[in-house]
C-alpha positions in Angstrom: 0.0 0.0 0.0 1.3 3.5 -0.9 1.8 6.1 1.8 -0.9 8.2 0.2 -3.4 5.3 0.3 -2.5 4.6 3.9 -3.0 8.2 4.9 -6.3 8.4 3.0 -7.5 5.2 4.7 -6.6 6.4 8.2 -8.3 9.8 7.5 -11.5 8.2 6.2 -11.7 5.8 9.1 -11.1 8.7 11.6 -13.7 10.8 9.8 -16.4 8.1 9.9 -15.6 7.4 13.5 -15.8 11.0 14.6 -19.1 11.6 12.7 -20.7 8.5 14.3 -19.4 9.2 17.8 -20.5 12.8 17.8 -23.8 12.1 15.9 -23.0 14.6 13.1 -22.9 14.2 9.3 -19.7 13.3 7.6 -19.9 16.6 5.8 -19.9 18.4 9.1 -17.0 16.2 10.4 -15.0 17.0 7.2 -15.5 20.8 7.8 -14.2 20.3 11.4 -11.3 18.2 10.3 -10.1 20.7 7.8 -10.6 23.6 10.2 -8.4 21.8 12.8 -5.9 20.6 10.1 -6.6 17.0 11.1 -5.6 15.6 7.7 -2.2 17.3 7.8 -1.5 16.2 11.4 -2.3 12.6 10.4 0.2 12.9 7.6 2.8 14.2 10.0 2.2 11.3 12.4 1.7 8.7 9.7 4.8 6.6 10.4 3.7 6.2 14.0 0.0 5.9 13.6 0.0 3.2 10.9 1.9 1.0 13.3 -0.7 1.4 16.1 -4.2 0.2 16.7 -6.8 2.3 14.9 -8.2 3.3 18.3 -5.0 5.2 18.9 -5.7 7.2 15.7 -9.2 7.9 17.0 -7.8 9.1 20.3 -5.2 11.3 18.5 -8.0 12.9 16.5 -10.0 13.6 19.7 -7.0 15.3 21.2 -6.6 17.5 18.1 -10.3 18.5 18.1 -10.2 19.4 21.8 -7.7 22.2 21.2 -9.2 25.6 21.6 -7.2 27.3 18.9 -6.4 25.3 15.7 -2.7 25.5 15.2 -0.3 24.0 12.7 3.5 24.0 12.8 4.8 24.8 9.3 8.3 24.9 7.8 9.7 26.9 4.9 12.9 26.1 3.1 15.1 28.7 1.4 18.6 29.6 0.3 18.0 33.2 1.5 18.1 34.5 5.1 15.2 37.0 5.4 13.3 38.7 8.2 10.0 39.6 6.5 7.9 37.7 4.0 7.5 39.6 0.7 4.7 38.2 -1.5 5.9 40.3 -4.4 9.1 38.2 -4.6 7.2 34.9 -4.9 7.9 32.8 -7.9 5.3 32.6 -10.7 3.4 29.6 -12.1 3.4 27.6 -8.9 0.9 24.8 -8.0 -1.5 27.0 -6.0 -0.5 30.3 -7.6 2.0 33.0 -6.7 2.5 33.0 -2.9 4.6 32.0 0.1 4.9 28.2 0.4 5.4 26.1 3.6 5.0 22.5 4.5 4.1 20.5 7.6 7.1 18.3 7.0 10.4 19.6 8.2 12.4 17.1 6.1 10.6 18.5 3.0 11.6 22.1 3.9 15.2 21.0 4.3 15.1 19.4 0.9 13.6 22.6 -0.6 16.4 24.6 1.0 19.1 22.3 -0.4 17.7 22.3 -3.9 17.5 26.1 -4.0 21.1 26.4 -2.8 22.3 24.0 -5.5 20.2 25.8 -8.1 21.4 29.4 -7.4 24.8 28.7 -5.8 24.3 31.5 -3.3 23.2 32.1 0.2 22.8 29.0 2.5 20.4 26.3 3.4 17.8 27.7 5.8 14.7 26.2 7.4 12.1 28.5 8.9 9.6 27.4 11.5 6.2 29.1 11.7 2.9 28.7 13.6 -0.3 29.0 11.5 -3.4 29.9 13.4 -6.5 29.5 11.3 -9.6 31.6 11.9 -13.0 32.0 10.3 -12.0 35.2 8.5 -9.6 33.3 6.3 -10.7 31.8 3.0 -9.0 28.4 3.0 -9.1 25.8 0.3 -8.2 22.3 1.3 -7.2 19.4 -1.0 -7.1 16.2 1.2 -6.0 14.0 -1.7 -4.5 13.9 -5.2 -7.8 14.1 -7.2 -9.3 15.6 -10.3 -10.1 18.9 -8.6 -6.5 19.2 -7.4 -5.2 18.5 -10.9 -7.5 21.2 -12.5 -6.5 23.7 -9.8 -2.8 23.1 -10.5 -3.4 23.3 -14.3 -5.0 26.8 -14.0 -2.2 28.2 -11.9 0.7 26.7 -13.7 -0.5 27.5 -17.2 -2.0 31.0 -16.6 0.3 32.2 -13.9 -0.4 34.7 -11.1 -3.2 33.6 -8.7 -6.1 31.9 -10.4 -8.3 31.8 -7.3 -9.7 33.9 -4.4 -8.3 32.0 -1.4 -6.1 33.4 1.3 -4.6 30.0 2.0 -4.4 26.7 0.1 -3.5 23.3 1.6 -2.8 20.2 -0.3 -0.4 17.8 -2.0 2.7 18.9 -3.9 3.4 18.5 -7.6 7.1 17.8 -7.0 9.6 15.4 -8.5 7.5 12.4 -7.3 4.4 13.6 -9.2 5.5 16.1 -11.8 6.0 13.6 -14.6 2.4 12.5 -14.3 1.1 16.0 -13.9 3.0 17.1 -17.1 1.5 14.2 -19.0 -1.9 15.3 -17.9 -1.3 19.0 -18.7 -0.2 18.0 -22.2 -3.3 15.9 -22.8 -1.5 12.5 -22.9 -3.2 11.3 -19.7 -6.9 11.9 -18.8 -7.6 13.2 -15.4 -8.7 9.6 -14.3 -5.5 8.1 -15.6 -3.4 10.7 -13.9 -5.2 10.3 -10.6 -4.8 6.5 -10.6 -1.1 6.8 -11.3 -0.6 9.4 -8.7 -2.0 7.1 -6.0 1.3 5.3 -6.0 3.4 8.3 -5.4 4.9 9.4 -2.1 2.8 12.1 -0.5 4.4 15.5 0.2 2.5 18.5 1.5 2.3 22.3 0.9 0.5 25.2 2.6 0.5 28.4 0.5 -0.2 31.9 1.6 -1.5 34.4 -1.0 -2.7 37.5 0.8 -1.5 39.9 3.5 -4.4 38.8 5.6 -3.1 35.2 5.4 0.3 36.3 6.5 -1.2 37.9 9.6 -2.0 34.4 10.8 1.5 33.1 10.3 3.9 33.7 13.2 7.6 33.3 12.9 9.3 31.1 15.5 12.8 30.4 14.4 15.3 30.0 11.5 18.1 27.5 11.4 20.8 26.7 8.9 20.9 23.0 7.8 
């Protein structure tokens, strides 16, 4: 079973469990899960959770939902040491549009920093740590899986450039080296959306959280920067 399939299975089981236990619809449970970043936190803890009994996953979800303020620790990898985020310096034609990109996986941020350093041969390898606090005033789009909607969203932003949506924050999988070949075959029309999604199910899951507005950045608090 691929990592993505494993994470999806854990998430679905946890969602069904939570909805049944609290006597709410699965749609309501999904809204709560994305508000409290449950899907991302299951991804972070995947290596531990998939080795435990499913009841441990359910208990982990209950602990997340009991938090008063939904928080998510994020990491950003760069070859540049900076003190302030400047959205105007963001690269164009990115998966979710021009913006400031983070990830829930520190190892992934370290890889980003390393690749940027090798690409530009300048600066260093820096990993930034932030706290993201989500509130109702933010317009957040969440992609829990590699699906047709995710593919179309990436297609719009990568082919047209700029920001092809009205969200403050977008959360979802990364079209990186593990997935880009399949995504490119889809964008070129060689693969249908269905064929691409089926092939993507066997890729390693990475994660990204992108910030696209000044309002979004107000909910992102800098904690530390280290050189790796």
